[in-house]
C-alpha positions in Angstrom: 25.3 106.0 114.3 23.8 103.0 116.0 20.6 102.5 114.1 19.7 103.0 110.5 16.0 103.0 109.4 15.4 102.6 105.6 11.9 102.9 104.1 11.7 101.2 100.7 15.3 102.3 99.8 15.5 100.2 96.6 12.2 101.1 95.1 13.8 103.5 92.6 17.0 101.6 92.1 18.0 99.1 89.4 19.1 95.6 90.3 22.8 96.4 90.5 22.4 99.5 92.6 20.0 97.7 94.9 22.5 94.8 95.4 25.2 97.4 96.3 23.0 99.0 98.9 22.0 95.6 100.4 25.7 94.7 100.7 26.4 97.9 102.5 23.6 97.1 104.9 25.1 93.8 105.8 28.5 95.4 106.3 26.9 98.0 108.5 25.2 95.4 110.7 28.4 93.3 110.8 30.1 96.2 112.5 27.7 96.0 115.5 25.1 98.5 114.3 21.4 97.9 113.7 19.1 98.4 110.7 15.4 98.4 110.3 14.6 97.7 106.6 11.1 98.4 105.4 10.5 96.6 102.1 7.8 95.0 100.0 10.4 93.0 98.1 10.4 89.7 100.0 13.5 88.6 98.1 15.4 91.4 99.8 14.0 90.5 103.1 15.3 87.0 102.9 18.6 88.1 101.5 19.7 90.5 104.2 17.6 90.4 107.3 18.1 88.4 110.6 14.5 88.8 111.9 11.2 89.5 110.2 8.3 91.5 111.6 5.1 91.8 109.7 2.5 94.5 110.3 -1.1 94.7 109.2 -3.5 97.6 109.9 -1.0 99.1 112.4 -0.4 96.0 114.4 2.3 93.4 114.6 0.9 90.1 113.3 4.0 88.0 112.8 7.6 88.0 114.0 10.3 85.3 113.6 13.9 84.8 112.8 14.3 85.0 109.0 15.8 81.5 108.9 12.7 80.1 110.7 10.0 81.5 108.4 9.2 81.4 104.7 7.5 83.4 102.0 4.1 81.6 102.4 3.9 82.4 106.2 4.8 86.0 105.6 2.3 86.5 102.8 -0.4 84.7 104.9 0.4 87.0 107.8 -0.1 90.0 105.6 -3.6 88.8 104.9 -2.9 88.0 101.3 -3.0 84.9 99.1 0.3 83.8 97.7 1.3 85.3 94.3 1.2 82.7 91.5 4.5 80.9 91.4 7.0 82.3 88.9 7.1 80.0 85.9 10.0 77.5 86.0 12.9 78.1 83.7 12.1 76.5 80.4 8.5 75.9 81.3 6.1 75.8 78.4 4.1 79.1 77.9 0.4 79.2 78.3 -1.6 78.0 75.2 -2.7 81.5 74.4 0.9 82.6 74.2 2.6 79.8 72.3 4.8 81.0 69.4 2.2 79.6 66.9 -0.6 81.5 68.6 1.4 84.7 68.8 2.4 84.6 65.1 -1.3 84.5 64.1 -1.8 87.9 65.8 -0.9 91.2 64.0 2.1 93.2 65.1 0.9 96.4 66.8 4.2 98.0 68.0 7.3 98.2 66.0 10.7 99.8 66.9 13.5 99.9 64.4 17.2 99.7 65.1 20.1 97.3 65.1 18.1 95.0 67.3 14.4 95.7 66.3 11.5 95.3 68.7 8.0 94.3 68.0 4.9 93.4 70.0 1.9 91.5 68.8 -1.7 91.7 69.8 -2.2 89.9 73.1 1.5 89.8 74.1 3.2 91.1 77.3 6.6 92.5 76.3 9.1 93.2 79.0 11.8 96.0 78.9 14.9 95.2 81.1 18.4 96.4 81.8 20.0 98.9 84.1 17.8 101.9 85.1 18.1 105.0 82.9 19.3 103.2 79.8 16.4 104.2 77.5 13.4 102.1 78.6 11.3 105.0 79.8 12.3 107.1 76.8 11.1 104.3 74.5 7.7 104.2 76.2 7.4 108.0 75.9 8.3 107.9 72.2 5.7 105.2 71.6 3.1 107.3 73.4 4.1 110.4 71.4 4.0 108.4 68.1 0.4 107.3 68.8 -0.7 110.8 69.9 0.6 112.3 66.7 -1.4 109.6 64.8 1.6 108.9 62.6 4.8 106.9 62.5 7.5 108.8 64.3 10.7 107.6 62.6 11.5 104.1 63.8 8.5 104.1 66.2 5.2 102.7 64.9 2.1 102.1 67.0 -1.1 100.6 65.5 -3.8 101.3 68.1 -4.8 103.5 70.9 -2.5 103.6 73.9 -2.7 104.2 77.6 0.2 105.0 79.9 0.7 103.8 83.5 3.3 105.8 85.3 5.6 104.4 88.0 6.1 107.7 89.8 2.5 108.1 90.7 2.9 111.3 92.8 4.7 113.1 90.0 3.2 111.6 86.8 0.1 109.7 87.9 -2.4 110.9 90.5 -4.3 114.2 90.3 -4.1 115.1 93.9 -7.1 117.5 94.1 -9.5 115.1 92.4 -11.5 112.2 93.8 -10.7 108.6 93.4 -13.5 108.2 90.9 -12.4 111.1 88.7 -8.8 110.0 88.8 -10.0 106.7 87.4 -12.5 108.1 84.9 -10.2 110.8 83.4 -8.9 108.1 81.1 -12.4 107.1 79.9 -13.9 110.6 79.3 -14.2 110.2 75.5 -16.4 107.1 76.1 -18.6 108.8 78.7 -19.9 111.6 76.5 -23.7 111.9 75.9 -24.0 114.8 73.5 -22.1 117.7 75.0 -22.4 116.2 78.6 -20.7 113.5 80.6 -22.8 110.6 81.7 -22.1 110.7 85.4 -24.2 107.6 86.2 -22.2 105.6 83.8 -19.0 107.0 85.2 -20.0 105.9 88.7 -21.0 102.4 87.5 -17.7 101.9 85.6 -15.7 103.1 88.6 -17.5 100.7 90.9 -16.9 97.9 88.5 -13.2 98.5 88.4 -13.1 99.0 92.1 -14.4 95.5 92.5 -12.3 94.0 89.8 -9.1 95.4 91.2 -10.0 95.0 94.9 -9.5 98.7 95.5 -9.9 99.3 99.3 -11.8 102.5 100.1 -15.2 103.2 101.8 -16.2 105.8 99.1 -14.9 106.5 95.6 -15.8 110.2 96.1 -13.0 110.6 98.7 -9.7 112.4 97.6 -7.2 110.1 95.8 -4.7 111.0 98.5 -6.8 109.1 101.1 -5.7 105.8 99.5 -2.6 103.9 100.3 0.2 103.8 97.7 -0.9 100.4 96.4 -4.5 101.5 96.1 -3.5 104.7 94.3 -1.6 102.5 91.8 -4.7 100.3 91.3 -6.6 103.5 90.5 -4.0 104.3 87.8 -4.4 100.8 86.3 -8.2 101.3 86.3 -7.7 104.6 84.4 -5.7 102.8 81.7 -7.6 99.5 81.5 -11.0 101.1 81.7 -10.2 103.0 78.5 -10.5 101.8 74.9 -6.7 101.5 74.5 -5.6 98.3 72.9 -1.9 98.9 74.0 -0.9 99.6 77.6 2.5 101.2 78.2 3.8 100.6 81.8 6.7 102.5 83.3 7.9 100.4 86.2 4.4 100.7 87.9 5.1 98.4 90.8 7.7 100.4 92.6 7.0 100.4 96.4 3.8 98.5 95.9 2.7 95.8 98.4 2.6 92.1 97.6 -1.2 91.9 97.5 -1.5 94.7 95.0 1.1 93.1 92.8 -0.8 89.8 92.9 -4.0 91.5 91.8 -2.4 93.4 89.0 -0.4 90.5 87.7 -3.6 88.4 87.4 -5.3 91.3 85.7 -2.6 91.8 83.1 -2.7 88.1 82.3 -6.5 88.3 81.8 -6.4 91.4 79.7 -3.6 89.9 77.5 -5.6 86.8 76.9 -8.5 89.1 75.8 -6.2 90.6 73.2 -4.6 93.6 74.9 -0.9 94.3 74.4 1.4 95.4 77.2 4.8 96.9 77.0 6.2 96.8 80.5 9.4 98.3 81.8 10.3 96.9 85.2 13.3 97.1 87.5 12.2 94.0 89.4 13.6 90.9 87.7 10.9 88.5 89.0 8.3 90.5 87.1 9.9 89.7 83.8 8.7 86.1 84.2 5.2 87.4 83.6 6.3 88.6 80.1 6.2 86.6 76.9 9.4 88.1 75.6 12.0 90.6 77.1 14.1 93.2 75.4 17.3 94.3 77.2 18.6 97.8 77.0 22.1 99.3 77.2 23.0 103.0 76.6 19.7 103.9 75.0 19.6 100.9 72.6 18.1 97.4 72.5 20.9 95.0 72.7 19.1 91.6 73.0 15.9 89.7 73.0 15.0 86.8 75.3 12.1 84.5 75.3 10.6 83.6 78.7 12.2 80.2 78.7 15.6 81.8 78.1 15.3 84.3 80.9 17.8 84.4 83.7 19.4 87.2 85.8 22.8 86.3 84.4 21.7 86.7 80.8 19.9 90.0 81.5 22.9 91.3 83.4 25.3 90.2 80.7 23.3 91.9 77.9 23.0 95.0 80.1 26.7 95.5 79.8 27.0 94.4 76.2 28.3 97.0 73.8 27.1 97.1 70.2 29.5 97.8 67.5 29.2 101.4 66.2 
């Protein structure tokens, strides 16, 4: 084997597994073989590559030794603006998300347990830890609790919910439907006019979300599969955010999504949170946790720790991920 080609190999891996794979790639290359690594995670690109090649619209637009380029040049070559800088450790939170402001808002999500969890109106709550340790299960229990219109044991949800899936092909897009209908299926209750659907209003709302999210397509009536992966994910966010849901549950929705889409969605989440929406966000990308007000870390199906944004570090998250609670 002289050449290995990997296309987004870490998109479904947690941080530890991703680091193991990246270390294997470096050992493989050190033995004289070559590797082409396709990744939207610029952190990985700078960690393991020797040369960087950026493509846009099927053409090579930038190539350079990794040591001689930087994040800003790569993002510019992709035709994107830079994502807002990650808040510095210990930086003061935005005014709308100070502890004083947060405490004035009602709690809308409660989860009991040895380490209880809560989310207030207008907060962005992160779920972290090794993949498969209960984060997705928690989101599904919260969704079920709301659909049943009652408290489900330790799970209490006060408000309508919307769910954004990370595995868009399996749990998200409806492949035989148009882009517009994939978006509006989350809004149908609000589109009724008597026994009928208001198709004009549906089209207007879809166009509004297309513009707000920067969804790239010549026609919203085209099949959803005509979109790139990042634009399909934008359609799923439009489905959730165009609804009346006050609480948005997100199951690692940025897996395999390009830098530009991430930038657009991060800004949208911040805007919606300032307007009073609550987000509960499971992510396997550590950098995304910096967009959260507080983070709960999971181990073996249980919450084992809570971190404020200013306390957040990879070392602390990893340490808690391996922490074992007393029985």
